BASE-663696 format. One record per residue (C-alpha): x, y, z; residue number from 1; residue in one letter. Coordinates in Angstrom, 3 decimals, decimal comma. Layout:
// residues N
[atom [X Y Z] NUM A]
...
END
This chain:
// residues 304
[atom [-36,715 28,550 -9,892] 1 M]
[atom [-34,112 26,540 -11,316] 2 N]
[atom [-32,883 22,778 -10,605] 3 D]
[atom [-29,619 24,399 -9,178] 4 A]
[atom [-31,275 27,095 -6,898] 5 S]
[atom [-33,905 24,773 -5,923] 6 Q]
[atom [-31,092 22,212 -4,872] 7 K]
[atom [-29,498 25,489 -2,564] 8 Q]
[atom [-32,417 26,137 -1,280] 9 S]
[atom [-32,915 22,601 -0,496] 10 I]
[atom [-29,336 22,408 1,057] 11 D]
[atom [-29,619 25,997 2,425] 12 S]
[atom [-32,579 24,366 4,453] 13 Y]
[atom [-30,658 21,875 6,591] 14 Y]
[atom [-27,272 23,688 6,580] 15 L]
[atom [-28,593 26,481 8,663] 16 Q]
[atom [-30,441 24,290 11,279] 17 P]
[atom [-27,322 22,323 11,628] 18 F]
[atom [-24,851 25,082 11,926] 19 L]
[atom [-27,645 26,879 14,719] 20 D]
[atom [-27,162 23,747 16,655] 21 S]
[atom [-23,802 23,592 16,397] 22 L]
[atom [-23,263 27,061 18,066] 23 W]
[atom [-26,605 26,223 20,741] 24 L]
[atom [-26,368 22,640 21,653] 25 E]
[atom [-22,512 22,396 21,521] 26 S]
[atom [-20,816 25,364 22,571] 27 G]
[atom [-18,408 25,436 19,746] 28 L]
[atom [-16,633 28,934 19,288] 29 S]
[atom [-18,059 31,358 16,066] 30 K]
[atom [-14,234 30,329 14,081] 31 N]
[atom [-14,978 26,649 14,270] 32 T]
[atom [-18,708 26,837 13,170] 33 V]
[atom [-17,308 28,509 10,432] 34 E]
[atom [-14,992 26,446 9,184] 35 A]
[atom [-17,768 23,538 9,633] 36 Y]
[atom [-19,989 25,390 7,270] 37 K]
[atom [-16,971 26,293 4,918] 38 R]
[atom [-15,894 22,766 4,327] 39 D]
[atom [-19,252 21,879 3,790] 40 L]
[atom [-20,440 24,506 1,817] 41 V]
[atom [-16,846 23,065 -0,426] 42 A]
[atom [-18,648 19,770 -0,666] 43 F]
[atom [-22,390 20,790 -1,895] 44 S]
[atom [-20,557 23,028 -4,201] 45 T]
[atom [-18,486 19,744 -5,543] 46 W]
[atom [-21,610 17,542 -5,347] 47 L]
[atom [-23,961 20,000 -7,538] 48 A]
[atom [-21,385 19,396 -10,326] 49 R]
[atom [-23,148 15,621 -10,256] 50 S]
[atom [-26,691 17,070 -9,697] 51 D]
[atom [-26,538 15,851 -6,158] 52 I]
[atom [-28,004 17,166 -3,122] 53 D]
[atom [-25,978 17,675 0,137] 54 L]
[atom [-28,596 16,249 1,775] 55 S]
[atom [-28,755 13,071 -0,307] 56 A]
[atom [-24,740 12,642 -0,893] 57 A]
[atom [-23,938 8,498 -0,161] 58 T]
[atom [-20,594 7,042 1,431] 59 R]
[atom [-19,151 6,954 -2,042] 60 Q]
[atom [-20,040 10,339 -3,365] 61 D]
[atom [-17,764 11,077 0,353] 62 I]
[atom [-14,956 8,622 -0,890] 63 L]
[atom [-14,959 9,909 -4,468] 64 R]
[atom [-14,455 13,593 -3,107] 65 Y]
[atom [-12,056 12,917 -0,054] 66 Q]
[atom [-10,007 11,133 -3,439] 67 S]
[atom [-9,685 14,821 -4,869] 68 V]
[atom [-8,970 16,763 -2,533] 69 R]
[atom [-5,775 13,949 -1,539] 70 M]
[atom [-4,933 14,282 -5,558] 71 R]
[atom [-4,788 18,332 -4,662] 72 E]
[atom [-2,143 17,865 -1,386] 73 G]
[atom [-4,471 18,420 1,353] 74 R]
[atom [-3,363 18,009 4,660] 75 K]
[atom [-4,194 15,124 6,934] 76 V]
[atom [-5,533 17,206 9,311] 77 R]
[atom [-7,633 19,114 6,739] 78 S]
[atom [-9,058 16,246 5,809] 79 E]
[atom [-9,965 15,114 9,539] 80 A]
[atom [-11,654 18,339 9,887] 81 R]
[atom [-13,659 17,602 6,717] 82 L]
[atom [-14,402 14,357 7,861] 83 L]
[atom [-16,100 15,339 11,333] 84 S]
[atom [-17,612 18,490 9,707] 85 S]
[atom [-19,461 15,702 7,323] 86 L]
[atom [-20,249 13,135 10,537] 87 R]
[atom [-21,456 15,976 12,558] 88 R]
[atom [-23,442 17,464 9,754] 89 F]
[atom [-25,347 13,886 8,524] 90 Y]
[atom [-26,002 12,671 12,354] 91 R]
[atom [-27,787 15,756 12,314] 92 Y]
[atom [-29,780 14,721 10,004] 93 L]
[atom [-30,279 11,240 11,068] 94 C]
[atom [-31,490 12,487 14,674] 95 R]
[atom [-33,638 15,138 12,696] 96 E]
[atom [-34,989 11,901 10,773] 97 E]
[atom [-33,555 13,548 7,495] 98 V]
[atom [-31,910 10,158 6,823] 99 R]
[atom [-32,180 6,902 7,996] 100 E]
[atom [-28,418 6,076 7,635] 101 S]
[atom [-24,702 8,231 8,279] 102 D]
[atom [-22,725 7,901 5,030] 103 P]
[atom [-19,726 8,829 7,253] 104 T]
[atom [-20,310 5,784 9,213] 105 A]
[atom [-17,962 3,531 7,905] 106 Q]
[atom [-15,408 5,802 6,338] 107 I]
[atom [-12,244 5,990 9,544] 108 E]
[atom [-10,901 9,293 10,193] 109 S]
[atom [-7,258 10,037 8,848] 110 P]
[atom [-4,882 9,146 11,148] 111 R]
[atom [-3,036 12,586 12,436] 112 L]
[atom [-0,165 11,237 14,137] 113 G]
[atom [1,562 12,583 17,294] 114 K]
[atom [3,470 15,666 16,860] 115 P]
[atom [7,240 15,276 17,952] 116 L]
[atom [7,882 17,477 21,086] 117 P]
[atom [9,616 20,621 21,013] 118 S]
[atom [13,031 20,331 22,541] 119 S]
[atom [16,710 21,568 22,176] 120 L]
[atom [20,475 21,067 21,146] 121 T]
[atom [22,786 20,395 23,991] 122 E]
[atom [24,566 23,618 22,958] 123 D]
[atom [21,128 25,415 23,094] 124 E]
[atom [20,297 24,050 26,267] 125 V]
[atom [24,157 25,210 27,494] 126 E]
[atom [22,833 28,582 26,465] 127 L]
[atom [19,647 28,627 28,403] 128 L]
[atom [21,261 27,359 31,361] 129 L]
[atom [24,164 29,954 31,552] 130 A]
[atom [21,427 32,806 31,285] 131 Q]
[atom [20,226 33,363 34,981] 132 P]
[atom [22,737 35,823 36,934] 133 D]
[atom [24,038 33,037 40,187] 134 V]
[atom [25,682 36,068 41,637] 135 T]
[atom [21,861 36,737 43,476] 136 V]
[atom [19,607 34,238 45,057] 137 A]
[atom [16,984 34,486 42,775] 138 I]
[atom [19,400 33,697 40,037] 139 G]
[atom [21,204 30,322 41,546] 140 L]
[atom [17,823 29,092 42,600] 141 R]
[atom [17,224 29,559 38,905] 142 D]
[atom [19,659 28,144 38,063] 143 R]
[atom [19,494 24,778 40,083] 144 T]
[atom [15,905 24,699 39,058] 145 M]
[atom [17,025 24,638 35,720] 146 L]
[atom [19,761 21,941 36,292] 147 E]
[atom [17,824 19,726 38,106] 148 V]
[atom [14,593 19,708 35,504] 149 L]
[atom [17,385 18,419 32,426] 150 Y]
[atom [18,936 16,421 35,001] 151 A]
[atom [16,011 14,492 35,834] 152 T]
[atom [13,308 14,882 33,523] 153 G]
[atom [10,690 16,066 35,989] 154 L]
[atom [7,501 17,594 34,562] 155 R]
[atom [7,081 20,875 35,611] 156 V]
[atom [4,377 20,624 38,252] 157 S]
[atom [6,967 17,755 39,870] 158 E]
[atom [9,512 20,361 40,349] 159 L]
[atom [7,791 23,020 42,081] 160 I]
[atom [6,165 20,627 44,320] 161 A]
[atom [9,300 19,089 45,249] 162 L]
[atom [9,648 19,514 49,201] 163 T]
[atom [13,364 19,232 50,961] 164 F]
[atom [12,034 15,844 52,529] 165 E]
[atom [12,195 14,404 48,920] 166 Q]
[atom [16,249 15,387 48,058] 167 L]
[atom [18,746 12,370 49,391] 168 N]
[atom [22,016 14,816 48,225] 169 M]
[atom [24,121 11,726 49,883] 170 R]
[atom [22,633 8,961 46,965] 171 Q]
[atom [22,139 11,247 44,828] 172 G]
[atom [18,458 10,749 44,235] 173 L]
[atom [15,205 12,582 44,416] 174 I]
[atom [12,329 10,803 45,429] 175 R]
[atom [9,402 12,272 43,168] 176 C]
[atom [5,343 11,727 42,929] 177 I]
[atom [4,289 11,921 39,872] 178 G]
[atom [0,866 11,508 38,225] 179 K]
[atom [-1,633 9,187 40,601] 180 G]
[atom [0,695 9,686 43,252] 181 N]
[atom [2,942 6,913 41,741] 182 K]
[atom [6,446 7,210 43,298] 183 E]
[atom [9,894 6,883 41,579] 184 R]
[atom [13,501 7,500 42,443] 185 L]
[atom [15,396 9,735 39,680] 186 V]
[atom [19,272 10,113 39,611] 187 P]
[atom [20,482 13,781 39,795] 188 L]
[atom [23,773 13,769 37,949] 189 G]
[atom [27,135 15,010 39,405] 190 E]
[atom [26,148 18,326 37,755] 191 V]
[atom [22,653 19,405 39,368] 192 A]
[atom [23,877 17,742 43,231] 193 L]
[atom [26,898 21,094 42,680] 194 D]
[atom [24,345 23,103 41,680] 195 W]
[atom [21,814 22,209 45,125] 196 L]
[atom [25,033 22,554 46,996] 197 Q]
[atom [25,498 25,821 46,426] 198 D]
[atom [21,794 26,872 46,083] 199 Y]
[atom [21,060 25,163 49,942] 200 L]
[atom [23,914 26,655 51,475] 201 L]
[atom [24,102 30,079 49,540] 202 E]
[atom [20,120 31,065 48,185] 203 S]
[atom [17,819 29,315 49,488] 204 R]
[atom [18,401 30,654 53,187] 205 P]
[atom [18,049 34,037 52,312] 206 L]
[atom [15,071 33,108 49,907] 207 L]
[atom [13,218 32,385 53,274] 208 L]
[atom [14,845 34,690 55,159] 209 N]
[atom [14,401 33,000 58,765] 210 G]
[atom [10,921 31,806 57,571] 211 R]
[atom [10,595 28,285 57,839] 212 L]
[atom [9,432 26,090 54,608] 213 S]
[atom [9,140 22,506 53,571] 214 D]
[atom [9,366 23,636 49,726] 215 D]
[atom [12,498 22,910 47,681] 216 L]
[atom [12,508 25,786 45,793] 217 F]
[atom [10,475 29,091 47,879] 218 P]
[atom [9,534 32,190 45,904] 219 T]
[atom [10,768 35,415 48,150] 220 T]
[atom [7,424 35,094 50,014] 221 R]
[atom [8,516 31,687 51,025] 222 G]
[atom [5,971 29,739 49,071] 223 K]
[atom [6,227 27,408 46,062] 224 A]
[atom [6,352 28,472 42,713] 225 M]
[atom [3,359 28,341 40,545] 226 T]
[atom [3,531 27,200 36,645] 227 R]
[atom [2,590 30,105 35,697] 228 Q]
[atom [5,281 31,914 37,158] 229 A]
[atom [7,973 29,252 35,955] 230 F]
[atom [6,256 29,310 32,331] 231 W]
[atom [7,438 33,091 32,521] 232 Y]
[atom [10,716 32,225 33,747] 233 L]
[atom [11,763 29,867 30,819] 234 I]
[atom [10,458 32,349 28,442] 235 K]
[atom [12,446 35,327 30,164] 236 R]
[atom [15,647 33,198 30,006] 237 Y]
[atom [15,046 31,948 26,546] 238 A]
[atom [14,838 35,897 25,167] 239 S]
[atom [17,966 36,259 26,960] 240 L]
[atom [19,256 33,699 25,535] 241 S]
[atom [17,893 34,775 21,758] 242 E]
[atom [17,118 31,049 21,515] 243 I]
[atom [14,680 31,502 18,425] 244 E]
[atom [12,415 28,237 18,935] 245 K]
[atom [8,853 28,093 21,000] 246 V]
[atom [10,152 27,232 24,445] 247 L]
[atom [6,929 25,483 26,905] 248 S]
[atom [7,537 24,327 30,620] 249 P]
[atom [7,932 21,281 29,382] 250 H]
[atom [10,669 21,142 26,609] 251 T]
[atom [13,461 20,666 28,998] 252 L]
[atom [11,992 17,473 29,723] 253 R]
[atom [11,791 16,872 26,228] 254 H]
[atom [15,348 17,531 26,351] 255 A]
[atom [16,505 15,598 28,156] 256 F]
[atom [15,402 12,926 27,324] 257 A]
[atom [16,114 13,174 23,638] 258 T]
[atom [19,458 13,598 24,755] 259 H]
[atom [19,532 10,256 26,729] 260 L]
[atom [18,128 8,405 23,078] 261 L]
[atom [21,202 10,034 21,043] 262 N]
[atom [23,726 9,151 23,853] 263 H]
[atom [22,246 5,181 24,088] 264 G]
[atom [19,786 5,113 26,645] 265 A]
[atom [17,429 2,390 26,621] 266 D]
[atom [13,800 3,542 25,539] 267 L]
[atom [12,486 1,687 28,994] 268 R]
[atom [15,114 3,439 31,266] 269 V]
[atom [13,900 6,595 29,511] 270 V]
[atom [10,170 5,382 30,574] 271 Q]
[atom [10,820 4,789 34,129] 272 L]
[atom [12,797 8,187 34,702] 273 L]
[atom [9,998 9,857 33,072] 274 L]
[atom [7,518 8,329 34,928] 275 G]
[atom [5,520 6,954 32,138] 276 H]
[atom [3,186 3,986 32,790] 277 S]
[atom [2,452 2,792 29,328] 278 D]
[atom [5,422 2,686 27,364] 279 L]
[atom [3,791 3,603 24,034] 280 S]
[atom [4,212 7,189 25,543] 281 T]
[atom [7,533 7,017 25,624] 282 T]
[atom [7,094 5,968 21,595] 283 Q]
[atom [7,062 9,422 21,048] 284 I]
[atom [10,801 9,324 21,143] 285 Y]
[atom [11,783 6,741 18,943] 286 T]
[atom [12,410 8,876 15,855] 287 H]
[atom [15,471 10,216 17,955] 288 V]
[atom [16,690 6,644 18,734] 289 A]
[atom [16,055 5,718 14,477] 290 K]
[atom [18,181 8,799 13,491] 291 E]
[atom [21,007 7,272 16,618] 292 R]
[atom [20,986 3,867 15,094] 293 L]
[atom [21,068 5,255 11,029] 294 K]
[atom [24,163 7,905 12,498] 295 G]
[atom [25,803 4,647 13,824] 296 I]
[atom [25,390 2,822 10,989] 297 H]
[atom [25,832 5,191 8,555] 298 S]
[atom [29,547 5,528 10,444] 299 Q]
[atom [30,391 1,920 11,123] 300 H]
[atom [29,005 -0,392 8,360] 301 H]
[atom [31,244 -0,843 5,183] 302 P]
[atom [28,767 0,126 2,969] 303 R]
[atom [26,784 2,446 5,288] 304 G]
END
């Protein structure tokens, strides 16, 4: 057996038991285990060019490999998965007493950053809101739910759980019970109030058909709507509007926050309205504030 074949044999000796442990002990999916295997085989192949065994790689070897991949233009998410693969492998070797130390211990994971939430333009929101057939009871209910969601930025779970007692039409407020049973007051706005007025007079009594219910937005069975049902509702109206973006139940909540900031709202005000306990959660929307500030600077500064 030549040296290259011997090294390949040594690597396989440790690699396959490691992959088996991922499958049996960690419960990872077959696709995830295959991704780990590809990462480790690729690293092993790269190491073999310098006559280095995978099981004996050092921190410097890993850093050099990362540097090569960065120059190749690899994505940050791909690099994060690679380091995760290596961490698991070398911790496994340490646990099996094949190695004394983990070469990845002092290597920081790449920062992925939070993806920006999917949102809609104001025109797209208007298009989506116009889809329900408000001449029928269910359509008027759906339109009102969408209007309330966009006007308040409620979570879908908060919207479908609303009771009649949480609504104050005279003051134009909703008393919302959010995560951790935290209570907050959210203003509705005139447009949402108008739709609610029509819905409560014309649609809700027909949906209940003489039944009693505390739910503000009951189904035809007199029960509260489920999250899955509302998700289906959103997808159906998005399809009718021919909006090509991928929408989720949170889309109108994101649009609410984005459009508030576009029109000059303070980030802390948006935090209170969304019910975020920490401002850092709301700061995902700061890209909107930055774009607005750049637009204002460009429009009004003499050298903009």
